[in-house]
PANUZA-527156 format. One line per 8 residues: number of its first residue (from 1); for each residue y, z, x of C-alpha. Coordinates in nm, 3 decimals, padded with zeros to 5 digits. Each point is the difference from the previous one (the first is absolute). Layout:
NUM	Y Z X | ...
//
This chain:
1	07.763 -01.940 00.853 | -00.191 00.251 -00.195 | -00.070 00.340 00.194 | -00.345 -00.024 00.031 | -00.094 00.347 00.179 | -00.202 00.240 -00.230 | 00.167 00.307 -00.156 | -00.177 00.355 00.103
9	-00.225 00.068 -00.284 | -00.146 -00.340 00.024 | -00.042 00.046 00.362 | -00.155 00.370 -00.059 | -00.195 -00.162 -00.334 | -00.144 -00.248 00.299 | -00.060 00.249 00.252 | -00.202 00.212 -00.198
17	-00.212 -00.348 -00.123 | -00.052 -00.085 00.369 | -00.152 00.384 00.081 | -00.206 -00.035 -00.290 | -00.162 -00.335 00.079 | -00.013 00.072 00.404 | -00.179 00.317 -00.120 | -00.254 -00.198 -00.209
25	-00.063 -00.246 00.227 | -00.080 00.265 00.249 | -00.247 00.211 -00.218 | -00.208 -00.317 -00.134 | -00.030 -00.097 00.365 | -00.144 00.359 00.150 | -00.223 -00.017 -00.298 | -00.122 -00.329 00.131
33	-00.035 00.089 00.330 | -00.164 00.348 -00.096 | -00.288 -00.183 -00.221 | 00.012 -00.319 00.304 | -00.084 00.298 00.268 | -00.225 00.144 -00.256 | -00.170 -00.303 -00.050 | -00.070 -00.074 00.370
41	-00.113 00.337 00.088 | -00.232 -00.059 -00.282 | -00.125 -00.308 00.156 | 00.017 00.029 00.347 | -00.111 00.372 00.011 | -00.192 00.092 00.300 | -00.337 00.012 -00.008 | -00.260 00.218 00.167
49	-00.175 -00.110 00.281 | -00.364 00.058 -00.101 | -00.201 00.236 00.339 | -00.413 -00.010 -00.017 | -00.115 00.278 -00.191 | 00.254 -00.052 -00.290 | -00.095 00.141 -00.335 | 00.031 -00.181 -00.272
57	00.178 00.250 -00.269 | -00.106 -00.126 -00.327 | 00.220 00.224 -00.221 | -00.016 -00.159 -00.339 | 00.280 00.075 -00.230 | 00.003 -00.154 -00.365 | -00.170 -00.238 -00.183 | -00.278 -00.268 00.142
65	00.084 -00.309 -00.182 | -00.119 -00.339 00.019 | 00.337 -00.137 00.013 | 00.384 00.190 -00.036 | 00.123 00.017 -00.342 | 00.338 -00.049 00.097 | 00.226 -00.246 00.178 | 00.094 00.004 00.374
73	00.352 00.063 -00.072 | -00.108 00.262 -00.241 | -00.221 00.191 00.215 | 00.257 00.001 00.268 | 00.261 00.085 -00.200 | -00.187 00.304 -00.112 | -00.094 00.106 00.340 | 00.367 -00.011 00.097
81	00.060 00.250 -00.311 | -00.317 00.232 00.056 | -00.158 -00.098 -00.303 | -00.285 -00.263 00.058 | -00.295 -00.043 -00.169 | -00.227 00.113 00.247 | -00.257 -00.288 -00.026 | -00.221 -00.149 00.315
89	-00.138 -00.288 -00.039 | -00.427 -00.037 00.044 | 00.046 -00.330 00.245 | 00.158 00.214 00.248 | -00.158 00.326 00.048 | -00.340 -00.249 00.036 | 00.202 -00.258 00.249 | 00.147 00.317 00.148
97	-00.343 00.198 00.057 | -00.194 -00.321 00.134 | 00.266 -00.094 00.238 | -00.022 00.380 00.172 | -00.372 -00.049 -00.013 | 00.030 -00.311 00.261 | 00.297 00.163 00.165 | -00.070 00.179 00.374
105	00.322 00.211 -00.014 | -00.094 00.163 -00.352 | -00.280 00.311 00.088 | -00.090 00.100 -00.338 | 00.173 00.065 -00.370 | 00.138 00.288 -00.158 | -00.027 -00.026 -00.353 | 00.267 00.253 -00.200
113	-00.066 -00.097 -00.421 | 00.206 00.266 -00.125 | 00.226 -00.216 -00.099 | -00.196 -00.246 -00.190 | 00.130 -00.004 -00.367 | -00.250 -00.279 -00.119 | -00.286 -00.199 00.077 | -00.239 -00.160 -00.220
121	-00.397 00.084 00.112 | -00.058 -00.370 00.131 | 00.341 -00.018 00.191 | -00.118 00.332 00.175 | -00.354 -00.172 00.008 | 00.213 -00.288 00.229 | 00.183 00.257 00.236 | -00.327 00.216 00.044
129	-00.187 -00.344 00.164 | 00.294 -00.067 00.202 | -00.038 00.326 00.162 | -00.383 -00.042 00.034 | 00.069 -00.313 00.202 | 00.299 00.227 00.164 | -00.308 00.225 00.091 | -00.229 -00.297 00.068
137	00.233 -00.114 00.318 | -00.044 00.340 00.140 | 00.306 00.183 -00.060 | -00.024 00.336 -00.247 | 00.189 00.088 -00.268 | 00.119 00.364 -00.116 | 00.175 00.097 -00.295 | 00.265 00.254 -00.020
145	00.059 00.149 -00.313 | 00.200 00.265 -00.219 | -00.162 -00.083 -00.297 | -00.273 -00.203 -00.127 | -00.046 -00.173 -00.296 | -00.305 -00.234 -00.171 | 00.171 -00.310 00.107 | 00.104 00.151 00.337
153	-00.296 00.158 00.104 | -00.184 -00.314 -00.043 | 00.233 -00.160 00.280 | -00.067 00.260 00.211 | -00.361 00.011 -00.066 | -00.010 -00.260 00.222 | 00.125 00.150 00.298 | -00.227 00.106 00.281
161	00.229 00.389 -00.058 | 00.177 00.199 -00.270 | 00.227 00.195 00.096 | 00.140 00.201 -00.338 | 00.300 00.259 00.027 | -00.091 00.360 -00.064 | 00.227 00.006 -00.309 | -00.168 -00.299 -00.123
169	-00.310 -00.129 -00.204 | -00.213 -00.263 -00.135 | -00.002 -00.046 -00.353 | -00.253 -00.229 -00.195 | 00.038 -00.044 -00.331 | -00.201 -00.353 -00.121 | 00.115 -00.235 -00.168 | 00.185 00.028 -00.328
177	00.147 -00.296 -00.258 | 00.212 00.152 -00.278 | 00.275 -00.172 -00.240 | 00.247 00.158 -00.255 | -00.067 -00.143 -00.353 | 00.301 -00.094 -00.258 | -00.123 -00.034 -00.317 | 00.086 00.330 -00.154
185	00.387 -00.034 00.139 | -00.012 -00.375 -00.112 | -00.139 00.154 -00.317 | 00.349 00.248 -00.035 | 00.211 -00.271 00.146 | -00.150 -00.228 -00.262 | -00.090 -00.250 00.216 | -00.331 -00.248 -00.134
193	-00.168 -00.140 00.297 | -00.318 -00.243 -00.081 | -00.230 -00.020 00.302 | -00.223 -00.348 -00.012 | -00.220 -00.016 00.327 | -00.373 -00.072 00.059 | -00.203 00.165 00.212 | -00.178 00.318 -00.086
201	00.158 00.169 00.315 | 00.336 -00.183 -00.029 | 00.133 00.364 00.058 | 00.397 -00.059 00.131 | 00.130 -00.029 -00.370 | -00.129 00.319 -00.109 | 00.266 00.227 00.050 | 00.260 -00.164 -00.228
209	-00.282 -00.010 -00.301 | -00.203 00.365 00.051 | 00.045 00.354 00.110 | -00.276 00.003 00.289 | -00.225 -00.262 00.162 | -00.282 -00.146 -00.206 | -00.356 00.023 00.099 | -00.067 -00.286 00.139
217	00.293 -00.002 00.222 | -00.128 00.339 00.117 | -00.366 -00.140 00.047 | 00.100 -00.332 00.194 | 00.293 00.266 00.239 | -00.296 00.236 00.062 | -00.208 -00.321 00.119 | 00.217 -00.121 00.263
225	00.220 00.362 00.072 | -00.347 00.127 00.124 | -00.079 -00.316 00.226 | 00.338 -00.004 00.158 | -00.080 00.446 00.058 | -00.343 -00.060 00.111 | 00.135 -00.241 00.245 | 00.299 00.189 00.107
233	-00.232 00.329 00.047 | -00.299 -00.260 00.228 | 00.287 -00.116 00.221 | 00.168 00.335 00.047 | -00.316 00.212 00.082 | -00.167 -00.299 00.228 | 00.297 -00.001 00.213 | 00.023 00.381 00.063
241	-00.390 00.007 00.019 | 00.000 00.224 -00.304 | -00.257 -00.003 -00.285 | 00.115 -00.160 -00.334 | -00.151 00.235 -00.201 | 00.145 00.302 00.145 | 00.363 -00.136 00.064 | -00.041 -00.099 -00.451
249	-00.120 00.395 -00.038 | 00.249 00.107 00.225 | 00.304 -00.185 -00.179 | -00.198 00.153 -00.343 | 00.041 00.365 00.100 | 00.310 -00.053 00.203 | 00.167 00.321 -00.148 | -00.329 00.222 00.098
257	00.011 -00.167 00.347 | 00.372 00.094 00.020 | 00.022 00.371 -00.122 | -00.316 00.026 00.242 | 00.255 -00.078 00.274 | 00.257 00.203 -00.132 | 00.201 -00.303 -00.124 | 00.017 -00.135 00.354
265	-00.006 -00.372 -00.057 | 00.004 -00.129 00.343 | -00.262 00.303 00.110 | -00.199 -00.161 -00.286 | 00.023 -00.360 00.077 | -00.116 00.097 00.368 | -00.297 00.142 -00.137 | -00.063 -00.287 -00.227
273	-00.002 -00.259 00.338 | 00.265 -00.181 -00.227 | 00.255 00.053 00.353 | -00.122 00.072 00.373 | 00.284 00.235 00.113 | 00.320 00.223 -00.174 | 00.314 -00.036 00.194 | 00.371 00.027 00.008
281	00.177 -00.321 00.086 | 00.091 00.142 00.285 | -00.375 00.104 00.114 | -00.049 -00.329 -00.130 | 00.212 -00.152 00.232 | -00.152 00.151 00.280 | -00.369 -00.034 -00.110 | 00.115 -00.349 00.042
289	00.136 00.011 00.321 | -00.352 00.191 00.133 | -00.158 -00.313 -00.159 | 00.169 -00.241 00.290 | 00.306 -00.091 -00.177 | 00.290 00.008 00.244 | 00.316 00.247 -00.111 | 00.296 -00.052 -00.003
297	00.258 00.252 -00.078 | -00.145 00.312 -00.223 | -00.226 -00.356 -00.182 | -00.233 -00.238 00.088 | 00.073 -00.367 00.109 | 00.020 -00.167 -00.277 | 00.159 -00.301 -00.234 | 00.034 -00.025 -00.371
305	-00.170 -00.260 -00.158 | 00.289 -00.156 -00.169 | 00.197 -00.029 00.311 | -00.389 -00.166 00.158 | 00.000 -00.241 -00.269 | 00.359 -00.102 00.071 | -00.096 -00.131 00.344 | -00.330 -00.210 -00.119
313	00.112 -00.353 00.077 | 00.111 -00.217 -00.351 | -00.207 -00.286 -00.123 | 00.126 -00.356 00.147 | -00.044 -00.289 -00.184 | -00.373 -00.171 -00.024 | -00.138 -00.328 -00.071 | -00.271 00.142 -00.228
321	00.019 00.360 -00.149 | -00.178 00.238 -00.202 | 00.231 00.100 -00.351 | 00.002 00.329 -00.138 | 00.164 00.054 -00.325 | -00.005 00.372 -00.186 | 00.012 00.034 -00.349 | 00.054 00.355 -00.076
329	00.095 00.154 -00.297 | 00.045 -00.039 -00.415 | -00.032 -00.392 -00.027 | 00.324 -00.122 -00.200 | 00.165 -00.295 -00.140 | 00.224 -00.215 00.203 | 00.156 00.078 00.331 | -00.057 00.392 00.083
337	00.107 00.180 00.317 | -00.229 00.165 00.273 | -00.221 00.260 -00.113 | -00.062 -00.206 -00.309 | -00.220 -00.331 -00.083 | 00.209 -00.286 -00.201 | -00.202 -00.263 -00.105 | 00.286 -00.228 00.100
345	00.095 00.141 00.354 | -00.333 00.057 00.089 | -00.117 -00.350 -00.126 | 00.263 -00.132 00.209 | -00.109 00.164 00.323 | -00.355 -00.159 -00.058 | 00.126 -00.338 -00.021 | 00.213 00.077 00.282
353	-00.297 00.044 00.207 | -00.182 -00.261 -00.129 | 00.250 -00.212 00.044 | 00.063 00.089 00.364 | -00.204 -00.244 00.222 | -00.047 00.317 00.273 | -00.180 00.202 -00.251 | -00.382 -00.057 00.040
361	-00.126 00.263 -00.263 | 00.177 00.274 -00.225 | -00.163 00.350 -00.004 | 00.191 00.200 -00.301 | 00.059 00.416 -00.020 | -00.042 00.078 -00.329 | 00.113 00.361 -00.097 | 00.063 -00.002 -00.383
369	-00.150 00.178 -00.246 | 00.124 -00.337 -00.242 | 00.260 -00.047 -00.264 | 00.087 -00.329 -00.176 | -00.251 -00.234 -00.046 | 00.181 -00.346 -00.020 | 00.171 00.112 00.345 | -00.364 00.097 00.114
377	-00.088 -00.354 -00.101 | 00.268 -00.212 00.187 | -00.098 00.203 00.280 | -00.369 -00.111 -00.046 | 00.082 -00.342 00.015 | 00.237 -00.037 00.311 | -00.345 00.160 00.208 | -00.227 -00.246 -00.258
385	00.212 -00.293 00.105 | 00.043 00.120 00.409 | -00.423 -00.054 00.020 | 00.000 -00.269 -00.170 | 00.246 -00.122 00.276 | -00.250 00.049 00.247 | 00.144 00.352 00.115 | -00.222 00.259 -00.014
393	00.136 00.335 -00.189 | -00.191 00.353 00.100 | 00.121 00.279 -00.216 | 00.027 00.367 00.167 | 00.022 00.276 -00.286 | 00.151 00.329 00.086 | 00.050 00.310 -00.186 | -00.012 -00.183 -00.381
401	-00.069 -00.359 -00.075 | -00.072 00.064 -00.349 | 00.044 -00.193 -00.347 | 00.357 -00.245 00.117 | -00.124 00.117 00.324 | -00.358 -00.150 -00.055 | 00.153 -00.288 -00.155 | 00.211 -00.095 00.277
409	-00.287 00.094 00.228 | -00.339 -00.216 -00.188 | 00.050 -00.385 00.113 | 00.001 00.100 00.408 | -00.255 -00.160 00.191 | -00.121 00.385 00.115 | 00.115 00.296 -00.095 | -00.001 00.285 00.185
417	00.042 00.394 -00.109 | -00.052 00.343 00.144 | -00.254 00.217 -00.118 | 00.287 00.212 -00.166 | 00.180 -00.289 -00.108 | 00.056 00.063 -00.391 | -00.061 -00.377 -00.208 | -00.124 -00.149 -00.306
425	00.181 00.161 -00.298 | -00.087 -00.370 -00.172 | 00.185 00.016 -00.311 | 00.351 -00.063 -00.238 | 00.172 00.185 -00.204 | 00.319 -00.041 -00.205 | 00.251 00.284 -00.110 | 00.248 -00.035 -00.252
433	00.210 00.284 -00.088 | 00.200 -00.005 -00.367 | 00.315 00.225 -00.061 | 00.071 -00.040 -00.363 | -00.077 00.393 -00.093 | 00.253 00.099 00.350 | 00.304 -00.184 -00.103 | -00.110 00.146 -00.396
441	00.043 00.358 00.196 | 00.343 -00.074 00.096 | 00.092 -00.169 -00.335 | -00.001 -00.368 00.118 | -00.209 -00.246 -00.224 | -00.103 -00.346 00.039 | 00.030 -00.269 -00.270 | -00.016 -00.419 -00.032
449	-00.142 -00.291 -00.071 | -00.228 -00.274 00.191 | -00.079 -00.311 -00.039 | -00.397 00.029 00.077 | -00.248 00.280 00.013 | 00.036 -00.003 00.327 | 00.438 00.020 00.052 | 00.104 00.319 00.143
457	-00.370 00.081 00.006 | 00.021 00.123 00.386 | 00.300 00.191 -00.058 | -00.062 00.338 00.097 | 00.154 00.143 -00.279 | -00.227 -00.119 -00.258 | -00.340 00.143 -00.058 | -00.239 -00.238 00.168
465	-00.187 -00.213 -00.274 | -00.341 -00.048 -00.015 | 00.064 -00.371 00.014 | 00.176 00.067 00.352 | -00.270 00.233 00.082 | -00.263 -00.258 -00.043 | 00.190 -00.237 00.167 | -00.008 00.239 00.292
473	-00.336 00.068 00.029 | -00.103 -00.353 00.037 | 00.215 -00.072 00.298 | -00.101 00.335 00.163 | -00.352 -00.072 -00.129 | 00.021 -00.354 00.203 | 00.164 00.132 00.301 | -00.280 00.223 00.055
481	-00.239 -00.245 -00.037 | 00.184 -00.282 00.261 | 00.015 00.328 00.232 | -00.409 00.033 -00.006 | -00.011 -00.358 00.001 | 00.168 -00.073 00.297 | -00.177 00.263 00.171 | -00.358 -00.135 -00.088
489	00.107 -00.362 00.128 | 00.169 00.215 00.301 | -00.315 00.207 00.067 | -00.228 -00.223 -00.119 | -00.106 00.176 -00.261 | -00.046 -00.020 -00.372 | 00.264 00.140 -00.224 | -00.228 00.233 -00.154
497	-00.104 00.088 00.340 | 00.345 00.130 00.089 | 00.091 00.156 -00.343 | -00.278 00.224 00.046 | 00.174 00.146 00.296 | 00.285 -00.066 -00.091 | 00.183 00.170 -00.332 | 00.285 00.164 00.201
505	-00.280 00.174 00.223 | 00.149 00.104 00.299 | -00.208 -00.019 00.354 | 00.056 00.187 00.357 | -00.056 -00.310 00.257 | -00.423 00.081 00.034 | -00.027 00.018 -00.323 | 00.196 -00.368 -00.075
513	-00.229 -00.123 00.293 | -00.353 00.102 -00.209 | 00.179 -00.155 -00.274 | 00.094 -00.354 00.145 | 00.364 00.063 00.005 | 00.108 -00.019 00.339 | -00.263 -00.153 00.278 | 00.076 00.197 00.293
521	00.100 00.372 00.103 | 00.304 -00.006 00.253 | 00.311 00.091 00.080 | 00.298 -00.265 00.111 | -00.119 -00.060 00.300 | -00.373 -00.123 -00.121 | 00.182 -00.208 -00.271 | 00.249 -00.183 00.303
529	-00.289 -00.083 00.199 | -00.152 -00.145 -00.300 | 00.235 -00.219 -00.065 | 00.051 -00.093 00.382 | -00.361 -00.096 -00.013 | 00.030 -00.219 -00.314 | 00.242 -00.149 00.117 | -00.127 -00.088 00.390
537	00.278 00.200 00.167 | -00.070 00.216 00.270 | -00.050 00.379 -00.059 | 00.348 00.058 00.198 | 00.197 -00.238 -00.228 | 00.310 00.129 -00.058 | 00.082 00.163 -00.320 | 00.311 -00.056 -00.212
545	00.133 00.209 -00.288 | 00.148 -00.191 -00.232 | 00.278 00.159 -00.215 | 00.357 -00.115 -00.159 | 00.220 -00.136 00.286 | 00.230 00.201 00.152 | 00.372 -00.089 00.095 | 00.208 00.064 00.307
553	00.130 00.315 -00.163 | -00.359 00.129 -00.095 | -00.147 -00.062 00.335 | 00.291 00.231 00.163 | -00.080 00.270 -00.276 | -00.349 -00.005 00.079 | 00.057 00.008 00.397 | 00.208 00.354 -00.149
561	-00.223 00.117 -00.226 | -00.252 00.092 00.293 | 00.246 00.076 00.246 | 00.015 00.377 00.093 | 00.371 -00.044 00.091 | 00.041 -00.067 -00.327 | -00.172 00.355 -00.093 | 00.259 00.128 00.260
569	00.275 -00.098 -00.166 | -00.060 00.130 -00.353 | -00.125 00.370 00.198 | 00.336 -00.038 00.196 | 00.245 -00.098 -00.267 | -00.171 00.212 -00.274 | 00.016 -00.268 -00.236 | -00.249 00.056 -00.321
577	-00.068 -00.124 -00.355 | -00.188 00.207 -00.145 | -00.333 -00.138 -00.135 | -00.022 -00.045 -00.414 | -00.223 00.123 -00.197 | -00.259 -00.154 -00.100 | -00.229 00.076 -00.301 | -00.382 00.024 00.035
585	-00.216 -00.319 00.126 | -00.158 00.017 -00.340 | 00.328 -00.016 -00.178 | 00.091 -00.309 00.218 | -00.339 -00.209 -00.082 | 00.038 00.051 -00.369 | 00.397 -00.092 00.025 | -00.118 -00.337 00.219
593	-00.238 -00.056 -00.283 | 00.201 00.046 -00.285 | 00.347 -00.221 00.157 | -00.254 -00.287 00.107 | -00.086 -00.019 -00.358 | 00.351 00.007 -00.120 | 00.067 -00.372 -00.151 | -00.354 -00.099 -00.011
601	-00.143 -00.090 -00.318 | -00.330 -00.018 00.130 | 00.016 00.190 00.311 | -00.345 00.054 00.168 | -00.078 00.267 00.283 | -00.280 -00.009 00.226 | 00.077 00.337 00.180 | -00.145 00.338 00.098
609	00.108 00.320 00.026 | -00.261 00.142 00.259 | 00.238 00.120 00.258 | -00.183 00.336 00.141 | 00.183 00.331 00.037
//
């Protein structure tokens, strides 16, 4: 019989292998156990029991958006690594404030807007209206701030009291809309850009062919921006009980007013009645305790708004409900992630709501400056078919519903806009860059043959021929006629009447109402009430947001992304993923337009670069 005993060398190697294998399994199991503990801690974190006279702390951190721009899984991972994109959903803020107004345990709201980084005029207006509803319930709102910029002050003006830090200030500058213009740079690079547009005021593509804004664009911008500013001044002056003319004069003479106060921004704000008192954070906490908010340690009895929101009851299945679909961002072809509007993906959401027997009415919440015209038409058709199926459709315009954003809105039964909504911009353009001179600068030349005059004519390495330019002009001209024709049909007007208020002209919600482009002024709540009434639904009907279906992992990630425990894990472990440096907003917009035109021979855009800064 052969000796089956292993030699010492083989036994040593096997022993080392078994040791390594054991260590590997031990490490993996420990990692798995740690993750499991973290997940369970996040899910079953202790929720504070609310007591009477608790203050709801509304510390708004980041940008207020209609819909998160990243998926739930990505948000959870970003929060764990400390690199989350700071975004707050408007619907979450509104639901929190309205629930707190009905909650007997909540005595007041303490608004802290210091870290609010971005929100459009209409978004701010919706939050302000929610704060007004809270105050109408007999509960005060107090703002505590280190500094107040223009948007932050608009929210603070909806408070009963504004407390400003002694080193802070209130700076109101007015609205601005500036673009970078690239013509000289493109000329130096040898890039020839052909712009074909319909609409005297359609200025979205001007940066590629001019070095400055056209006079028509400036004239139109003064009109709608002036109306927005008047709306802003009137509202904050009314809320603060000061004369609008005096407020305008104080802004115009800000340098003189500040010099008279020896550069003390806080003292100037107090003198101008923009704030009610000057107080450090410690003094503000003491003042709140004096106002009846019970003390807790060296602070006051409070609950963070996100913790409070996490305790609100979830939606339960209902036999009848009203669906809300969010269309936010640039309109692009195909399926797009959150933060953009996909011609296919958004159309699919609308189709799903139409085919859902429990959905009795639809509200389309639009906040978009427009984009691809074909994708816009795909969405518009779904709205039209939903109405034909007997389900009412009401559009609620947010900050923007311009150009393609108006295109997808026009066939609703009813259109609501805020006075500060930016809409209109009914027009179309096509942008066709050519780079033969660019290539020649580095010694590259293009040559060859085609079997017809059109063969290869759309190649960007070739100059744009007069024949192709004529074809493109015909296509874009027809696109504009279709646009105003469909608006005319939807709004019960003639194409000539619509053309008179179209031509790419941007309007505010106030101006759009005067010109028959929208039906009523109001926010999301008013649109939901109107849709419910059209469908014969009760005022308290369940409202359900229709979004991309979540997987089991997505639902887990969603619960983690709003978890305070997960944030604690990130801070305790020191994990951090440095944020990427992003180019300016206007550069991203320009890149989006150019990227969307890639590979499209007859690319037409219904887009408006009308964001405010």
